C-alpha positions in Angstrom: -4.3 -3.3 49.9 -6.4 -6.4 50.6 -4.6 -7.0 53.9 -5.3 -3.4 55.0 -9.0 -3.8 54.2 -9.1 -7.0 56.2 -7.4 -5.3 59.1 -9.9 -2.4 59.0 -12.8 -4.9 59.0 -11.3 -6.7 62.0 -11.1 -3.5 63.9 -14.6 -2.6 63.1 -15.9 -6.1 64.0 -14.1 -5.8 67.3 -15.7 -2.4 68.0 -19.2 -3.6 67.1 -18.8 -6.7 69.2 -17.9 -4.5 72.2 -21.0 -2.3 71.5 -23.2 -5.4 71.1 -21.9 -7.0 74.4 -22.5 -3.7 76.2 -26.0 -3.5 74.8 -26.8 -7.1 76.0 -25.5 -6.3 79.5 -27.5 -3.1 79.8 -31.2 -2.5 79.8 -32.7 -1.9 76.4 -32.8 1.9 75.9 -35.9 1.5 73.7 -37.9 -0.7 76.1 -40.4 2.0 76.6 -41.5 1.9 73.0 -42.5 -1.8 73.1 -41.2 -2.5 69.7 -41.3 -6.2 70.5 -45.1 -6.0 70.4 -45.2 -4.7 66.8 -46.0 -7.3 64.1 -42.9 -8.7 62.3 -42.4 -8.1 58.6 -40.4 -10.0 56.0 -37.7 -7.9 54.3 -35.0 -8.4 51.7 -31.6 -7.2 52.7 -29.3 -5.8 50.1 -25.6 -5.9 51.0 -22.9 -4.1 49.1 -19.4 -5.6 48.7 -16.8 -2.9 48.2 -14.0 -5.3 47.1 -16.0 -6.7 44.2 -18.4 -3.7 43.8 -21.3 -6.1 43.7 -24.6 -6.5 45.6 -26.0 -9.6 47.2 -29.3 -10.2 49.0 -30.9 -12.4 51.6 -34.1 -12.4 53.7 -34.8 -11.8 57.3 -37.6 -10.4 59.6 -37.7 -7.1 61.4 -40.1 -5.0 63.5 -40.3 -1.4 62.6 -42.3 1.4 64.3 -45.2 2.7 62.2 -44.4 6.3 62.7 -41.0 7.9 62.5 -39.3 9.2 65.7 -37.5 11.9 63.7 -37.3 13.5 60.3 -34.6 15.3 58.4 -34.7 17.4 55.3 -35.2 14.4 53.1 -35.6 11.2 55.2 -37.8 9.7 58.0 -36.0 7.9 60.8 -37.6 4.8 62.4 -36.7 2.6 65.3 -36.2 -1.0 64.2 -35.4 -4.4 65.8 -33.8 -7.4 64.2 -33.0 -10.7 65.8 -29.3 -11.5 65.6 -28.4 -14.0 62.8 -27.0 -17.1 64.5 -24.2 -19.4 63.2 -25.6 -22.3 61.3 -23.9 -24.8 63.5 -25.1 -23.3 66.8 -28.0 -24.8 68.8 -28.4 -22.3 71.6 -28.3 -18.6 71.0 -28.4 -16.1 73.8 -30.1 -13.5 71.6 -32.8 -15.8 70.3 -33.7 -17.3 73.7 -34.8 -13.9 74.8 -36.8 -13.2 71.7 -37.6 -9.7 70.5 -37.2 -8.0 73.8 -33.4 -8.6 73.5 -33.3 -8.1 69.7 -30.7 -5.7 68.4 -31.6 -2.1 67.9 -31.3 -0.4 64.5 -32.2 2.9 62.9 -33.9 2.7 59.5 -34.2 5.7 57.2 -36.5 6.2 54.3 -36.8 9.1 51.8 -40.1 10.8 51.8 -42.2 12.8 49.4 -45.3 14.8 50.2 -45.2 13.5 53.7 -45.1 9.8 52.8 -42.4 7.2 52.3 -41.2 7.6 48.7 -41.4 4.3 46.8 -40.2 5.6 43.5 -37.2 4.2 41.7 -35.4 7.4 42.3 -35.8 7.0 46.0 -34.5 3.4 45.9 -31.5 4.6 43.9 -30.9 7.2 46.6 -30.8 4.5 49.3 -28.3 2.5 47.2 -26.2 5.7 46.9 -26.4 6.1 50.7 -24.9 2.7 51.1 -22.1 3.4 48.6 -21.4 6.7 50.3 -20.9 4.9 53.7 -18.3 2.6 52.1 -16.6 5.6 50.5 -16.3 7.2 54.0 -14.9 4.0 55.3 -12.2 4.0 52.6 -10.9 7.4 53.8 -11.2 6.2 57.4 -8.8 3.3 56.6 -6.3 5.7 55.1 -6.6 8.0 58.1 -6.0 5.0 60.5 -3.0 4.0 58.4 -1.3 7.2 59.6 -1.5 6.0 63.2 -3.5 8.9 64.6 -3.9 9.1 68.4 -7.6 8.1 67.9 -8.6 5.6 65.3 -12.0 5.9 63.8 -14.6 3.6 62.3 -17.9 3.9 60.4 -20.8 1.5 61.1 -21.6 -0.7 58.1 -24.9 0.0 56.5 -27.2 -2.0 54.2 -30.5 -1.6 52.5 -33.8 -3.4 53.3 -36.7 -3.8 50.9 -40.3 -4.4 52.1 -41.7 -6.6 49.4 -45.2 -6.9 51.0 -45.7 -3.2 51.4 -47.2 -1.2 48.5 -44.5 -0.1 46.2 -41.9 -2.2 48.0 -40.1 0.7 49.6 -36.4 0.7 50.4 -34.8 1.8 53.7 -31.2 2.3 54.7 -30.3 0.5 57.9 -27.5 1.0 60.5 -27.0 -0.4 64.0 -28.2 2.0 66.7 -25.3 3.5 68.8 -26.1 3.9 72.5 -24.2 4.9 75.5 -21.4 7.5 76.0 -17.7 7.8 75.1 -14.8 7.9 77.6 -15.6 11.6 78.2 -19.2 10.9 79.1 -20.6 12.4 75.9 -23.4 10.5 74.1 -24.3 10.7 70.4 -23.0 14.0 69.0 -22.7 15.7 65.6 -19.3 17.2 65.1 -19.7 18.9 61.8 -22.2 19.0 58.9 -22.1 19.1 55.1 -22.9 22.8 55.0 -20.0 24.3 57.0 -20.9 23.8 60.7 -17.9 22.8 62.8 -18.4 22.4 66.6 -16.8 25.6 67.8 -16.6 24.2 71.4 -14.2 21.6 70.1 -15.6 18.8 72.2 -13.6 16.5 69.9 -10.8 17.4 67.5 -10.3 14.0 65.7 -13.6 14.4 63.7 -12.5 17.7 62.3 -9.0 16.6 61.5 -10.4 13.5 59.7 -12.6 15.7 57.5 -9.7 17.9 56.6 -7.5 14.8 56.0 -10.0 13.3 53.6 -9.8 16.4 51.5 -6.1 16.5 51.2 -5.6 12.8 50.8 -8.0 12.8 47.9 -6.3 15.8 46.2 -9.4 17.9 46.8 -11.9 15.6 45.2 -13.6 14.4 48.4 -14.4 15.6 51.9 -16.1 13.4 54.4 -18.5 15.5 56.5 -21.6 15.1 58.7 -19.3 13.4 61.2 -21.5 12.1 64.1 -21.7 9.2 66.5 -20.5 8.1 69.9 -16.8 8.3 70.6 -14.9 7.4 67.4 -17.6 5.1 66.0 -19.4 7.2 63.4 -22.6 6.8 61.4 -24.5 8.4 58.5 -21.8 10.6 57.0 -22.0 12.8 53.9 -19.3 12.7 51.3 -18.7 16.0 49.4 -17.2 15.6 46.0 -15.8 17.7 43.3 -18.3 16.4 40.8 -21.5 16.1 42.9 -21.7 12.3 42.7 -23.0 11.6 46.2 -26.7 12.6 46.0 -28.6 15.7 47.1 -26.6 16.1 50.2 -23.3 16.5 48.2 -22.8 20.2 48.2 -19.6 19.8 46.2 -16.8 22.4 46.3 -19.1 25.0 48.0 -19.6 22.6 50.9 -15.9 22.0 51.1 -15.2 25.7 51.1 -17.7 26.3 53.9 -16.1 23.6 56.0 -12.6 25.1 55.6 -14.0 28.6 56.4 -14.9 27.3 59.8 -11.9 25.0 60.1 -9.4 27.8 59.5 -11.1 30.3 61.8 -10.6 28.3 65.0 -7.7 26.7 66.8 -7.8 23.7 64.4 -6.2 25.9 61.8 -2.8 25.2 63.3 -3.2 21.5 62.4 -4.1 22.1 58.7 -0.6 21.8 57.4 -0.2 18.4 59.1 -3.5 17.3 57.4 -2.3 18.5 54.0 0.8 16.2 54.1 -0.9 13.3 55.8 2.3 12.2 57.3 2.2 13.8 60.8 -0.9 12.9 62.7 0.7 12.4 66.1 -0.4 15.6 67.8 -2.1 14.9 71.1 -5.7 15.8 70.0 -8.8 14.0 71.3 
């Protein structure tokens, strides 16, 4: 099991390095927002370690926009930059010599209440739960990849940041920003949701098969939904569970039923038996 986890991590690191290298080579897609001119803030990063089920923390500095660029039903979304963390033995770092203009792009998300960032303990617990949820999704992705599907998938690693110098010390969930397009020329795309939506145009089949696989592989106790991202690098999923353990977005058995109602009523239904056994994922889907 430990070797499989390491193998999965190596694949994800490889994908992220490719994404980072592409980002360095291309122009900054967020240059127009001039985030580099925003004052930097000290934050405490909270990292979750799934193998030991423990949390560790360190400090870094970030630059975050004052106003959110988007909002969902429960969270604000902010553009954020963070300088790459260099190796301790290095003396010349290509990221640092360019300063904040070449800093890596992230999306940070904060729960809100009454139109303002929620600094309550409940909101901070919700952010922690979001991080745990991401690792739960990664667990099922590893099992899916173990079946040697035509397209392997990965979820971006997430962590939490705390702003100790802001009133209430709010917590945000942070993930690397995914830019660009996949091999089909498609950019960031949402393939399904936690409330039954399945992309009926079937731009990609792998995301839907993975969601169904997670249900059968967990004996009906989990279903990973809200599959979105660029290509097969996914971000910000929602796990549905039989006991509603994954926050307000976990619609439980009802959400699972809504997914399968859509899943069975399109051409993906012919693949359902293969998902249920988890042994034959070699069909030529994209």
